[in-house]
Each structure stands twice: as structure tokens, then as C-alpha cells.
C-alpha positions in Angstrom: 37.9 66.9 -111.7 35.2 64.9 -113.5 34.2 63.3 -110.2 34.1 66.7 -108.5 31.9 68.1 -111.2 29.5 65.2 -111.0 29.4 65.3 -107.1 29.7 69.0 -106.6 26.8 69.2 -104.2 28.2 66.3 -102.1 31.7 68.0 -102.0 30.2 71.3 -100.9 28.1 69.5 -98.2 31.3 67.6 -97.0 33.2 70.9 -96.7 30.4 72.5 -94.8 30.1 69.5 -92.4 33.9 69.5 -91.7 33.7 73.2 -91.0 30.7 72.8 -88.7 32.6 70.0 -86.8 35.5 72.3 -86.4 33.3 75.0 -85.1 31.6 72.6 -82.7 35.0 71.4 -81.4 36.1 75.0 -80.9 32.9 75.9 -79.0 33.2 72.7 -76.9 36.7 73.6 -75.9 35.7 77.2 -75.2 32.8 76.0 -73.0 35.0 73.5 -71.2 37.6 76.1 -70.5 34.9 78.5 -69.2 33.4 75.8 -67.0 36.8 74.9 -65.6 37.5 78.6 -64.8 34.1 78.9 -63.1 34.7 75.7 -61.1 38.1 76.9 -60.0 36.5 80.3 -59.0 33.8 78.5 -57.0 36.3 76.4 -55.2 38.2 79.5 -54.3 35.0 81.0 -52.9 34.2 77.9 -50.8 37.7 77.9 -49.4 37.4 81.6 -48.4 34.0 81.0 -46.8 35.5 78.0 -44.8 38.3 80.2 -43.7 36.0 83.0 -42.5 33.6 80.5 -40.9 36.4 79.1 -38.7 37.1 82.5 -37.2 35.3 83.5 -34.0 33.4 85.7 -34.3 32.7 85.1 -38.0 33.2 88.3 -39.9 30.4 89.4 -42.1 30.2 92.1 -44.8 30.7 94.8 -42.2 32.7 94.2 -39.0 31.1 97.3 -37.4 27.6 95.9 -38.1 28.7 92.6 -36.4 29.8 94.4 -33.3 26.6 96.5 -33.2 24.5 93.3 -33.6 26.4 91.5 -30.8 25.9 94.5 -28.4 22.2 94.7 -29.3 21.7 91.0 -28.5 23.6 91.3 -25.2 21.3 94.3 -24.4 18.2 92.3 -25.1 19.5 89.4 -23.0 20.1 91.7 -20.0 16.7 93.2 -20.4 15.2 89.8 -20.3 17.2 88.9 -17.2 16.0 92.1 -15.5 12.4 91.3 -16.3 12.7 87.7 -15.0 14.9 88.4 -12.0 12.1 87.5 -9.6 12.3 83.9 -10.9 16.1 83.7 -10.0 16.1 84.7 -6.4 19.3 83.6 -4.6 19.1 80.9 -1.9 20.6 82.0 1.4 23.6 80.0 2.5 23.7 78.2 5.8 25.2 79.8 7.9 24.8 83.3 6.5 28.0 84.8 4.9 26.9 88.4 5.5 28.5 88.5 9.0 32.0 87.8 7.9 34.0 84.6 7.2 32.5 81.3 8.4 34.5 79.4 11.0 34.7 75.6 11.2 32.8 75.6 14.5 30.0 77.8 13.1 29.5 75.7 10.0 29.7 72.4 11.9 27.0 73.5 14.3 24.8 74.9 11.5 25.2 71.6 9.5 24.1 69.4 12.4 21.1 71.7 13.2 20.0 71.7 9.6 20.3 68.0 9.0 18.4 67.3 12.3 15.7 69.8 11.3 15.3 68.2 7.8 15.0 64.8 9.5 12.2 66.1 11.7 10.5 67.7 8.8 10.5 64.5 6.8 9.0 62.6 9.8 6.3 65.3 10.2 5.4 65.0 6.5 5.5 61.2 6.5 8.4 61.1 4.1 10.6 58.0 4.5 14.4 58.6 4.5 17.4 56.2 4.4 18.6 55.4 7.9 20.6 58.2 9.5 20.4 60.2 6.3 22.7 63.2 6.1 21.4 64.8 2.9 24.7 64.3 1.0 26.9 65.7 3.9 28.1 62.4 5.3 31.8 63.4 4.9 31.3 66.5 7.1 29.0 65.5 9.9 31.6 64.5 12.4 34.4 66.9 11.4 35.7 69.5 13.8 37.8 71.3 11.1 37.3 71.7 7.4 39.6 72.1 4.4 40.7 75.7 3.8 38.6 77.6 1.4 35.7 75.0 1.5 33.4 76.5 4.1 31.9 79.2 1.9 30.9 76.7 -1.0 29.7 74.2 1.5 27.5 76.8 3.2 26.0 77.7 -0.2 25.3 74.0 -1.0 23.8 73.4 2.5 21.3 76.2 1.9 20.5 74.8 -1.6 20.1 71.2 -0.4 17.8 72.4 2.4 15.6 74.3 -0.1 15.4 71.3 -2.4 14.5 69.0 0.5 11.7 71.3 1.7 10.3 71.5 -1.8 10.1 67.7 -2.0 8.6 67.3 1.5 5.9 69.8 0.7 4.7 67.7 -2.3 3.8 64.6 -0.3 6.3 62.2 -1.8 6.5 58.8 -0.1 10.2 58.6 0.3 13.4 60.5 -0.5 16.1 58.1 -1.5 18.9 60.6 -2.0 20.2 64.0 -3.1 23.5 64.2 -5.0 25.6 67.3 -5.4 28.9 68.3 -7.0 32.1 68.0 -4.9 33.1 71.4 -3.5 35.7 70.5 -0.9 38.7 68.2 -0.6 36.9 66.7 2.4 34.3 65.3 -0.1 36.9 62.7 -1.2 36.1 60.8 2.0 32.4 60.7 1.5 30.3 57.9 -0.2 30.0 58.2 -4.0 26.2 58.1 -3.6 26.4 61.7 -2.2 28.0 63.2 -5.3 27.7 63.9 -9.0 30.5 63.6 -11.6 29.1 66.8 -13.3 30.4 70.2 -12.6 28.7 73.6 -12.6 28.7 75.5 -15.9 29.5 79.2 -15.8 28.8 81.9 -18.4 29.0 85.7 -18.4 25.4 85.8 -17.2 24.8 82.8 -14.9 26.1 79.7 -13.2 24.2 76.4 -13.7 24.6 74.1 -10.7 23.4 70.5 -11.1 21.7 68.4 -8.4 20.2 64.9 -8.8 17.4 63.8 -6.6 15.8 60.3 -6.3 12.4 59.8 -4.6 9.4 57.5 -4.6 5.8 58.5 -5.0 2.7 58.1 -7.2 1.9 60.0 -10.3 0.0 62.9 -8.4 3.1 63.4 -6.2 5.4 63.5 -9.3 3.1 66.1 -10.9 3.3 68.2 -7.7 7.1 67.9 -7.7 7.4 69.1 -11.2 5.0 72.0 -10.5 6.8 73.0 -7.3 10.2 73.3 -9.0 8.6 75.1 -12.0 6.9 77.7 -9.7 9.9 78.1 -7.3 11.4 81.6 -7.3 14.9 80.2 -7.2 15.5 79.4 -10.9 15.3 75.6 -10.9 15.2 73.9 -14.3 14.4 70.1 -14.6 16.9 68.8 -17.2 16.1 65.1 -17.2 13.6 62.7 -15.5 13.5 59.0 -15.3 10.5 57.1 -13.9 10.4 53.3 -13.2 8.4 51.0 -10.9 9.6 51.1 -7.3 10.1 47.4 -6.6 6.7 46.3 -7.7 4.9 47.9 -4.8 1.3 49.0 -5.5 -1.6 50.5 -3.7 -5.3 49.9 -4.0 -8.1 52.3 -3.0 -11.6 51.0 -2.4 -15.1 52.5 -1.8 -18.2 51.3 -0.2 -20.5 51.9 -3.1 -20.3 51.5 -6.9 -19.9 54.7 -8.9 -17.9 56.5 -6.2 -16.0 59.5 -7.5 -13.7 61.5 -5.3 -11.9 63.8 -7.7 -8.5 62.5 -8.3 -9.3 59.0 -7.3 -11.2 58.4 -10.5 -8.8 60.3 -12.7 -6.8 58.5 -15.3 -3.3 58.1 -14.1 -0.3 56.1 -15.3 -0.5 52.6 -14.1 -4.2 53.0 -13.0 -6.6 50.1 -13.7 -10.2 50.3 -14.8 -12.9 49.9 -12.0 -13.3 46.2 -11.1 -16.1 44.8 -8.9 -14.6 43.1 -5.9 -15.9 39.9 -4.4 -16.7 41.5 -1.1 -18.9 44.2 -2.6 -16.1 46.8 -2.6 -15.2 48.4 -5.9 -11.6 48.9 -6.8 -11.3 52.4 -8.3 -7.5 52.8 -8.4 -4.7 50.4 -8.5 -1.5 52.5 -9.1 2.1 51.4 -8.8 4.6 53.2 -6.6 7.2 54.8 -8.8 10.9 55.6 -8.4 11.9 58.9 -9.9 15.4 60.1 -10.7 15.5 63.7 -11.6 18.4 66.0 -12.7 17.8 69.6 -11.6 19.8 72.6 -12.5 19.8 75.7 -10.2 20.4 78.8 -12.3 22.2 81.5 -10.3 22.7 84.9 -11.9 26.2 86.3 -11.7 26.6 89.4 -9.4 26.8 91.9 -12.3 23.4 90.7 -13.6 
């Protein structure tokens, strides 16, 4: 008791410290318990959100609002299609399907006439073609009969290939190396792989996207004209990819009889063009551009009948 009397203040401080430590421990435990409860609740919320997000369509706070929003978005899309319909004009099949079913004889004659006409058009426009080129219809040129159910899709493709070829010829390209399309007939199995794509058309509720791949040679002005021609076409062509590389190292050189000559595009900066150089014979080189080989993936967007 003597020690306690002599150290009363110390003893009181010790008791208070122990009490404070106990209180701190209690509050720590209470805080940990609260945090754990909150963490468990948060995990529960995340799990619920993940479950809801996996559902299609994902439900929101109000399912009625979701349905109304979806209908409004569909209405806006159909309005946009209506306003832009002039840019998605259908391409007429060859031969026409409006006069009833297409017979093997009718399609065979139309195919031969169309290929021959495209060959003449290419020659008239100074566009080089592969020898005896059939514009991706090699497997069908000599057939007298065609696989059942294949004449209608082949007629549609023939019309589309003709339109693509005419667009290319009209831009002044140097050569058409090939057009590739999707297989649409069992008869296509006998054709060369160079006529076909491994891709398939993609169909939605609003449109069908049909891929074609074209390979041609030309200079940068011709490439620009090709891009512009597809962009301004009324048939809904979309260029998906384009690959440009030198065409075997071939190049061309334009010369003029006097320094400082300017003939519009001849002096324009173009890919592969060199700066003017004084030639030994007094002629000035104003353009030295390399012939290019272009591989282009084009999608034809065709609206579904209800649109």
C-alpha cells in the first residue's frame, strides 16, 4: 500500500492506459468487422452485376425502358436507311430474275456474252487482263447444266462482278489481275482457288455484306480514282482493306522539252515520285513513279427486302 500511495499518479495513469488499450482493441475489432461486412456486400454486388451483364439483353433498372430504348434505336436506324437508300441501289442480276426462273441455257448464254463484253471493254480502255480471263467464272464457262439452286446466286454475282469490272475500267487502271468472290454453287469446287474467297457474306436484320477482293495495277492517280469511284457508286460499296506494293519494279518516266514545265498532275507530289532532275539530253525528268500492285477488299452492302 505504501508503494501505491507513493506512486498513485503512476498507478492511475497505468489503469487509464490499459483502459484505452482495451477501448482501442474493441474499436479495431468493430472496424474490422464492419469492413469485412462491407467487403462481403461489395462482392455480392459485383457477382450480381456479372450475372446481369451476362444476360442478353442486359436488364437495367426498368425492363420497359430497355424495350422502349431498343425500339427507338431501331426506328432511328430505319430512318437513316430510308434517307440513304439512294446510296444502296441494288445491282441487276444477269440474266434478269424478273421474268421467272433462270434456266441453265439462259444463264450459260448470258455468262458467255457478259465475259466477252467485259474482255472487249478492257481492250477498249487499254486495261491488260490475264490470258483468256473469265472474271472468276472459270468453273462455269463450258458447262451446259448447273447445280440445282445455284443459278439465281450465280446470276446475282455475275451482275455484281460486271459492275465492279466496269468501275475499274473507267478509272484508267493499267491492268486487272483478278476478281475473287465467295463460292455460291457446288460447281465452284471445280474452279481455281484464285477465283474465290474463303470469306462468307454476313447477314443482319437490315443488310447483307458481300465481300469481293480485287487486284489491279496502276499508278497513284489511278488508285485515287478507284477509291473515289467506289465511294461515289450508288450501289453501297465499302472498301474494307487496301494493300499497295510495287508491281515488279516497273516504273515510268515522263519528260518535257523545256525546264519548268507544269502540266497539272504531272508536277504534283505523288508516292514514289522523284524531284525534277536535269537530263543529259536537255530533257527534264518531272515524274518518275513506280507502277503499283493493289489488293483491295470491297464489301457490297445490300439492304434486306423489308428495308
